[in-house]
N, C-alpha and C positions, 0 to 999 in steps of 0.2 A: 130180785135182790131192792134192797131201801138202799139210795144214797144220800139221800137228807135225812138229816132228825132235826126237825125245829117244831121248840114248843117253850111254852109258856107255863109258868106252874109256881105251885106256892111249896112246893117241895122242895128241899136241899139238892142242891145241884152237886153232882159226882165228875170230878175231872177223868178219875179213873177208869168211870164209865166210857165218859166219852175218848179216853185215848182206844180203850181198847174197841168204841165202833168203827173210829180212825184207822185202824191196824191192818193193813192189807199185805202180801207178799208182794205185790208190785207197786211196791208204796215206800218210796226213798225218803220220803221227807212227811213229817207229822210236825203241824206245827198246833198250840191250845195253847186258848189267850184266855186269861181270866180275869177279869174285873170285880173286884173286891170291896167290900166297905172298910173304909179306914177310918182310923179314929180322931185324926186333927185336918179337918177341912179350913184354911186359912188361920186365921185363932181363936175357932172353938172347939171341942170337946165331941165329937158323934155317939151319941148313944147305939142307934141302928138308924137302919134305913126304910121305909116304906116306899113302893113300889103299886101303882094302880094301873091298868092297860085296857083299850079296847081290842082287846082280844083279838078276834075274827077278823079287826084291819089288819093288828101289828103282824099279826102270823099271815096274812098275804102279804105284807109289806116284804117279812123276813124270808116268806120262795123266791119273792122277785128278785133280792138281793142276790141269794143263793146265784137263780137263774146268773143273773149278769155276772158274776164272780167266774161262772165255768164260762159262757162265753168268751171272757175275757184268760182264762188260764184251762191246765188240762188239770181238771181235779176228776180226785177220783171220789172221793165223796166232803159233805161239810157238817156241819155242824154248827147253828146256831140258837143256843139254849138263852130265856131269861128267866128271870125269878118276878115275883107278885108277892104283896102282902110285907111281911118285915122278915129286914136279914139284918143281922148281929155282925159284929166288928171281925172283921177275920175270912166270914165266910163269902161264897162269889153267891156276887149279884146276875152275870153272865158265864156265859165260855162262849165261847168262837172255836172252830175246829178245823181243819181242814187237811184233807191229804191228798198228793201229789206224787211222782214219781221221784221228784226233785226239789227239792229247797226252797230256790229259789218262788216260786209261784208259789209253797206251801205260806211260806212268809207274806209274800204282796198280797195275796187272797184274804189270809187271814186278816190284816191290816187294813184293807178293803173292806170288810165284812163290818170290825169292828165301829170304823171310823161311817160308814153310812149306817151300821143301827142307831149307831146315836143323832143322828143329822133327821131319820124321817120317820123311822118306829115308833106308833102310835105308846109311849110307855112313858109315865110320868114318873121323878123323883121326889122326894120330901124327906129332907133331913130331920131327925129325933136330935134335941143337943142335948149334953147333960145338965144344963141349964132351967131345964124344962119347954123352953120354947122350942120351935116348927120351921121349917121352911120349905117350901116349894121351890126347887133349882134347876138350873139350864145343865143340861147332859153335856154341852162343851163348856171348857172349863176358860176363863181367858188366859188363863196361865201356859196356855195350850198351844203353840203358835199356830195362824190360820197356813193353812195349806199351800205352797211354794216359800215361803219364809223361814 
């Protein structure tokens, strides 16, 4: 039985499919995080995001993150999905999901997975703004507090 769903795809991501994969009768906690393209970043209006990846390296790192999460929490299933290509405003570019017997491990593992994915996985993001400019951007935003602050 497959317990990890890890993929990088140009296809739209479906949170409903993720929930269906995660749901198990023995699971009491299912946590799904969707990172979506937002319209406004700082004082700029975003039209869409473009993602590129070193896919084979990124998939290996995503699997390693799932393995690390399983070492720290009693997880039934994990999902790490990321888009490449263009992602319009309102669409998810990343879906992280975790199923566990209880809610606390599900919340903790999902937070760990998204935070670590943004830090270490070989996926790069370019913003395309309404003023026709583009910018390669970091995945960790300065307005997010550093760990432990």
